[in-house]
Each structure stands twice: as structure tokens, then as C-alpha cells.
N, C-alpha and C positions, 0 to 999 in steps of 0.2 A: 413075826404074826406068829400069836400062839394056836394049836391045835383049835385050840374053842374058838377060837376068833374064824379062824377058815371053814369051821362047818358055820358056824354064824352066817357066815357070808354066802357059803353056798346055799344052805337053808334060804333068807333072803330073796335068792336069784330065781329061787326054784317056786317060790311065793310070789310072787312079782310078775312070771310072765306070764300069768292065764289074770293078774287083778288088774293089769294095765291095760289089757283088753276092756274089762268089764268098767274101769273106770271110764275110760277114753269114750265108749258106749256111750257109757249117762250124760257126761260132758255134753257131746251134740247132740242128745234128745232135749237137755236143757234149755239149750242156743235157739234164741231164736231167728239168728241168720247164718250161715255158711262162716267157718273160720278154721284160719292155716293154722300152722304148726304152731307156732311161737306162742298166738293168744290159747288154745290148747292146750300148751306147756304151763301159760300162768294161771288158767283154770285150775289146773291141777293141784299147782303149786297154794295156791291158795284156800283150795276147800279141801283137795285130797290128802293135805297134813305126810308129808313124805311118799307117797303112791310111786313118782319121779326117782325120791331121792338122787336129785341134782343128774339124772342122766339124761336130759332131754333129747340128747342124740337118738334113744332107744326107742323115740316116740313114732318117729319116721317108717321106721321097718313094720310097726305095730300098725299103723296106717295104712300104711300098704297094702298088707297083709290082707285086713279087713275090707277094703277095697275092693282086692282081687276075691274075696270070698263073698264078692255081692253084698255086703251088709252096708257101707259107704258110697257116694259116687261125690267126685269133686270134679273141679276146675280151675287152670289157669288164670291170672288175671297179672295184667303188668305192675311191678311197683312203683313207685316215683322216686324212692330210698332205697334202691336197691337190686334183685335180680325177682324176678317175677318169681309170685305165692302160688300156691299150691291150696285151695280152700275145701274143706270137706263140708259133706253133711252128712246123716244121718237118715236112709231111705227106708219104706216099711217094713223090707226084709231085716234091718238092724234089728227097728224097734221091736220085731217079733224075737230076734232074737236077746234082744238085751232083757227083755220080759222074761224068756226063758232060763239065762243067765242069771237072773235075779234069782230067781225061786232057787236053781243049782247051789249060788252062794251062799241063799238064807240054809236049806238043806245043810248045806256043809260045814257053817258056823254053828248052827245049833245043836248040829252033833258033836262038834268038836267040844263044843262050849260045853256038855254034858260030859265026855271024855275029859274034860279039864279040871273041872267044877272041882273046890276044894286044893288043888295043885299049888305051893306059892312059892 
């Protein structure tokens, strides 16, 4: 792997750390019912155009962190086809955080767009 490839991977990892949390909150805010990890990952793949980049296992620590921060609630239900499943739903604090994070994302995106304008 070249140095440029390594730098790109490092940049992508740093960039994805915050965006995955934002994407998870957004998916759960749009959901009409609680979702378990696999369903959340499938929805991110469907609409997120690579937010997870094939790293579904990275989803679970982020979900636990968001729940630990009081932004999500979860419950466990038995599954007929395997181990019990933990279902997540966004709560009112999570919706408030999501609104703030969207505003921060918009401001960051707009600032970067201005700085990057004209570079190709």
C-alpha cells in the first residue's frame, strides 16, 4: 500500500467517526418502529451510499455509545432464527441532538465547500 493510500484510509476513518453517529440517528429518526442492528445497517447501505463502507461491526459500538449518552433507548426481544435481538429507537434527547448535529454538519459542509471551491 502506498503512502497516499494509507493517508486516504486514515482520512476516511477520521471522517467517518462522526458521520456514522449522525447517520445512525437520522436512520432511527426516520424509522416508524424500533430497529435492530442488521436492519439499521441494511438501511444505511440502501440510502447511505457507503457510510459504513462494509464495516457493519463498527455500527454496534456506536449504537451503544449513543444509548450510553442518552440519545437512544433499546430493548431486547427473542428471535426465532437465532440469538435475541436488541432493538433501538431514538428518544427526545436524540432528536434534539440530531437537530444540533445537522446544523453543525451543514455549517461544516458549507464552510468546506467554500474553501474547496475551484479545486479539482
